[in-house]
Each structure stands twice: as structure tokens, then as C-alpha cells.
N, C-alpha and C positions, 0 to 999 in steps of 0.2 A: 504494500499499499504506500503510495507516494506521500511525502511529508515535506512541509516547509516550516522553518522556525525563524523567529526574530527575537532579538534581545535588546533591552534598553535599561539603563540605570537612571533613576531620578532621585533628587535630594529631598524626598518626602517620605513619610511613614507608609508602610504597607496598607494601612487603613485608608489613607488619603489616596494612594495610588489606585487601589481597588475601587474606591468610590468614584474617582474620575472616570475609570473605565466603564462604570455602570450608569453614567449619566444618560438621560434620555431627551427627546424633544429638541428644541432649539439649541440647547446647550450642547448636545451630542453633535448636532450639525455644525456647530461652531468649530469643532476640532476634528471630527472623523471624516477624512477624505474619501473613505470607502463608500459611505452610505449617501443615498439621495433621500431616503425616507426610512424610518424605522418606528415600530410601535409594539407594545406588549398587547397580547390578546387576552381580554378578560381579566386583567390584573393591573394593579396600580404600581407594583414594584416587582423587580426581578426576583425569582425564587426557583428552587428545584421544581420542575414540572410545568413552569410558565412557558408559554410559547411566544415567540417574537416574529413579526413579519418584517423583513428587510428588503428593500429595493436598493441594489448597488448602483453607484453613480454610472457605471457602464451599461446598466439595464437589467440584468437578471434579478428575479425575485426569489426569495427563499423563506419558507416558514421553518424556524428552528425551535428546539426545545432545550431548556436548561436541564441537563442531566446531572449537574452538580452545581451547588452554589454555596461556597464556604468563605464568606468574608472573614478576614481580609486576605486570605491566602490563595484562593483559586476559584475558577469558574469554568464550567465545561458545557458545551452544547453539541447537538447533533441535528442534522437536517431531517425534517419530517417530509417536506416537499420542496422541490427546488428545480433548478435548471435541468433540462433534459440530458445534458452531458455528464451529470453526477449521478452514479448509482448510489453512492454514500458520500457523506461529507460531515466532518466533525472538527471541533476545535477546542483547545483549552488554553487558558490564560493563568499563569502562576506569578505570584508576587511574594518575594522572599526578602526579608531584611538583609541588608548588606552595607557595610561601612566602606567608604572610599576616601582615602586621604584624610581620615579623621572626621568625615561627615557621614552621619547616619542617613540611610536612604533605602531604596528598594530596587531590587533587580526583577524586572519583568521578563518573562519568557512566554512567548505566544507561539503556539504550535497548531497547525492544521493538517489533517490527513484526509484523503478522499480516494474513491474508486471511480475511474472514469467509465463511461459507457458510450458506445457499444464495446464490449470486451475485445474485439478483434482490432480495435483502433488504439488500444492502450499503449502500444509501442510508440505511437506518435503523440498521443494526448498527454501521457504522463510527463515527458520533458517540457512540453509547452505549458502545462499546468504548473510545474515546478517554477519555471521562469516567470510566468504571469502572476501566479499567487505569491511567489517570493517577492516580486517587486511590489505588489499591493500590500503585503503584510509588513514589509519594511517601511513603506511610506506611512502606513497606518500607525505602527508603533512609534515612529518618529514624531508624528503629529500628536499622539497621546502624550509622549514625553514633553513636548512643548506645552501641551494643555495643563500639565502638572505644575506649571508656573504661571498660568493665566488666571489673574484674580477673579474674573467672572466665572470661569469653570470651577475653580476652587471653592468659591462661595456656594455655587449650586451643589457641588459634591458634599459640602459640609451640611447643607440643608437636608439633603437626601438621606 
């Protein structure tokens, strides 16, 4: 199963880093370059079992479900329905305390795995997916890291 991973360190606590990653609505659109629209289904807050509808900036729509939700350390999701080219898709974000140069902070590691379809095309789809999703996840985690110093995002994360 193909996989892409991205890492970023931020000088905020895991609780703050996690809260920023789970912002929704206009605040999420302020920092997340991957999404055009995202909302929770029949829920006010993320939690295990809650579904999310996400439309990517490049077009595809996915309904995903939180399979784990453990603030402030990790969150995991799996695709319920999505683009025709994914047979399966899942992701996990981990937030670990890490000190760098005497500064307390958080190391975030975001990982996605998938299975492409049709199966006979995986030989070509997997490398393209690694390149494209790798580029997207890197841009996304870099934007999240910048958001961890954005006063508007931080205020919304603290409220949430």
C-alpha cells in the first residue's frame, strides 16, 4: 500500500498544535490550502465516528470518518466514499512533544496511505499518487505550521 509522510516542528504545545489542526469553517480555510470546503456531518465537533465531507481545492470530494480521535496526540481517518480512483484511503496525524534548541514544541507527523483502482493500473497510479499526494501533504503541513503562529487561528483553536 503506497504511503506519503510529511513532518513539521512548531514551537507550540501538542494541545495547541492539535487544536489548530482540527479547526473548521472559515478558520480552516484561512490556513488549509488543500480544501475548498469542509464540514462535519451531524456533529458540532470532531470525534471518533464523526464523518466529514471535504471538497479538495483541485476538485475531488470525499466523505471520511474519524477512526480515532485522541487529543492532543493523534487523529486518524478513513475514506467512506471518495474519488473513483481510490479503492481505499486513510490518514493519521500525530503530535509529539519535542524540544529543539531549548524551546518546547511539537513534532507533527502526517501520514496517508491508499489503494488505487483499477488494480491493473496501480503500477502507474502509485508513483503518480506518491508524487501528487506527497506534494499536497507537504504544502498542507507547511501551511499548518504557519497557522500555529497566526493569532487569528490560535485564538479560534483556543476557543474550540
